[in-house]
N, C-alpha and C positions, 0 to 999 in steps of 0.2 A: 522654682521647684516646689511642689506641694509638700506639706508637712507629712502627710500620710505616705507619700511615696519615697521619702528619704531613706536611703540605705546606709548601713554602717560603713560599707566599703566604697561609697560614692566618692569620698575624698580620701587622700592619704592619711596615714596615722599621724596624730599630732595636729590635725587641722579640723575645723568645723566641729567643735565640741557639742554645740547645740544640736546639730543634725544627728550626730552619733547618739546623743542622749535620747532624742526623739525615736530613733530606730530601735534602740535596745528597750526603751520603756514601752514601746508599742508591743513588742513580743512579751515583755514581762506582764503588762496589763492583760493581755489576751490569756496568757497562762494562768494568771492570778484569778481572773474572772471565771475561767473554766474550772479551776480547782475549787474555787469558792462555791460554785454551783453544785459540784459533787459533794462538798462538805455540808452544805445547807440541806440538800435533798437526801443524802444517804447517811451522814455521820452525826452531825450536831443537832439537827431538827429544832432550830430556834422557833419560838412562838412569838409572832408579831413582826411588824415591819422594822422597828428599830433594832431588835436583836439580829434580824436577818442582815440588815445593812452593816451592823457591827461585825458580823462574821465575814462579810465581803471585804470590809476595810482591814480586818485583822489578817486575812490571807493575801490580799492584793497589795497592800501597802509595803510590807517587807520584800515582796518579790520585786516591786519597782525599786525599792531601796537597794537590793542586791544588784540589779541592772545598773543603777546609777553609780554605785560604788565601783563596779567593774569599769564602767566607761570613764569615769573621772580619774581613777587611779591609773588606768592604761594611758589616758591622755596626758596626765601630768608626768608619768614616768617616761613616756616618749619624749616630751619636751625637756624635762630636766636632764635626762641621761644623753639626749641627742642621738639615740639609736632607736631603730625599729626592729626589735627582736623578740624572741620568745619570753624572755624574762619580764618584759612589760606585761604580757598577758598573764604570767604567773602571779605577778603582784596584784593585777586586777582581780584575778580569781580568788586570791587570798583575802582581798578586801571584801569581796562578796561573801566569803565564808564568815568573816567577822560580823557582817550584818546578820547572817543566818544565826550565828551564835547568840547575838543580842536578842534576836526574835525568840529564840528557844530558851533564853536565859541559861545557857550552858556554855562554859568555856571550852569544854571538850568537844561539843558538837560544832562550835565555831572553828576550832582547830582542824578537826577532821574534814569538815566541809570546805574549809579554806584550802586544805591540801588537794581535796577532790576537784574543786572548781579551778585551782591553779593548774593542776594536771590537765584538766579538760581544756583550759585556755592554751596551754603549751601545745596540745594536740591540734587544736583549731588553728593556731598560728603556723604550725608546721605544715598543715594541709594547705594553707594559703600560700606559703612560701614555695612549696614543692608542687603545687598545682593539682592536687588530688582532693576528692571529696569523701568524707566519711560515710555520708548518706547520700549517694548520687540520686538525682531526680529520676523518677520512674516515668516511662512512656506507657500510659495505660492503653492507648489506642492500638499499639503494636501487639498487645496480648489479646485484644478482642477480635482482631481480624476485621472482616468486612461488616459494616453495620446495616446492609441492605437486605438481610435475611429476616424471615418471618419466624419468630420463636413462639408464636401463640399455639395453644393446644388445638384450636379449631380455626384453621385458616379460612378466609373468605373464599367462596367459589369464584372461579374465573368468570368474567362478565360476558364472555362470548358464547355461552351455551344457549341453546334453544329448547323449547318444549317438544317432546316427541309426539307428532300428530300423524 
């Protein structure tokens, strides 16, 4: 299996820690790079290459740390407790909140985000166990209808016309 195609739920909970780390860190790196781009272009405006790279590292590194903390804590809680339940995801979310608090240098921010991430983890695990999705995938083609219509302002003339002689 390719590393980029590894999914978090490809293997059961408590197995394949490396694959789960790759899956969560892929999402975290993507979100971190996207947020870093917004930060560099619209908020912080660093001057030069090194300050720009430092801003990317400042934003992307902790996001990957939060993903790693969630994954490792959930993995260890599943193996130590011997259960695959919502509490493991709550613990993982709380650990991710701890990394957030360290990043922001605020105990209160870490506690609040730990509770938020823990609750989000419980909701995610509940959706997996009960078989529903919080954000179901959209079928964009069903909304567009047929794609063989010509939406241009000036359509080409039919090619079967002749000159009037």
